N, C-alpha and C positions, 0 to 999 in steps of 0.2 A: 904866348899866343893862345887865345881861347879856341875851343872846339865845340861841336854840338854836345859833347859829353860834359861840358862844364856844369850845366845845371844838374845833370844826373849825379856828378861827383859831389856837388854842393848838397843835394838832397840827401845823399848817403851820409855825409859828414854831419849834417844837422840831425838826422835820425840817431846817429851814434851819440851825439852830445846832449840830446834832450834829457836823458836820465843820468848824465854825468854829475859830478860834484859841482854845485853852484858856485863854490869858491874858486873853481879852476876853469869854468866854462861860462862864457857869456850866454850862450844858447840855453844852457841848463838854468842859469840864474833868471833869465827872462821867462822860461817855461815854468819855473817854480812859482812865478807871480801870477800865472794863469792867462787864459786867452784874452781876457779884457785888457791886461797890461800889454800883451803882445799887439793887440789891435790898436791900442793907443799909440804905441811906438810906430806901427805901420803908418798911422795917420800923420804922425809928426814927420816921418820920412817922406810921405807924399807931399806934404806942405813944403818941405825943404827942396824937394825936386821941382815943384812949381816955381818957387822963388828963384832957384838956380836957372831954370829955363827962361825966366823973364828978366833977370837982372845980373846974372853972373856969367862966367866964362864957360866955354864948351867943356873944359876939364872939370869944372865944378858940377856941371850937369851930369857928366858921366859918373862922377863919384856918387852923387846923390841918387842917380838911377840905380847904381849897383847896391847902395844901401836899401833902397826901396824894394828891389827884387829879393834881396837877402831876407829882409824882415817879412815879406809876403811868404816866402818859403818856410820861414820859422812858424808863422801862423798856420799855414797849410799842414805842416807836420804835427803841430800841437793839436790840430783838429782832425788828424788822421785822414787827410785828403791827399792822396798821391798826386804828384805833379802830372803823372800820366793822365789822370782824370781831367785836369785843366787843359792839357794838350789835346785830349780827345774832344773836348768841347770846342776848342779853337778849330780843330779839324772839321767838326760838324758845321761850324759857321762859315767855313771857307767857301768863297764863291757866292755868298749870300750878301745882298746889300745890307749895310748896317741899319738903314731905315726900315727895310722889310723885316730884318731879324728882330728889331726892337718892337715893331708893330705886332709881331707874332707871339710875343711873350704874354703869358697870362696876366690879366689885370688883377691887382690886389683889391 
């Protein structure tokens, strides 16, 4: 059974493994290839999640969503962005219409 601490435990595990031996840790192997490769893998997992949502079982979607979150957390760790920063941004947006929040973003 998962708990609210699941993501915190995962974040700590990823942080420990970032600098581990790439021969013994998938996280370390991915990190050694750099943020571009991690981002590419995240994109692949996002695509697999979409495909599972549209054409596969609930269980497949759950598995792909877990892969997606995991790889997002690896990328955040590699870029030294604590999950707490992402959670704070979600807290900041809470109660704001998605349409209003998007309209308030700076235009590039």
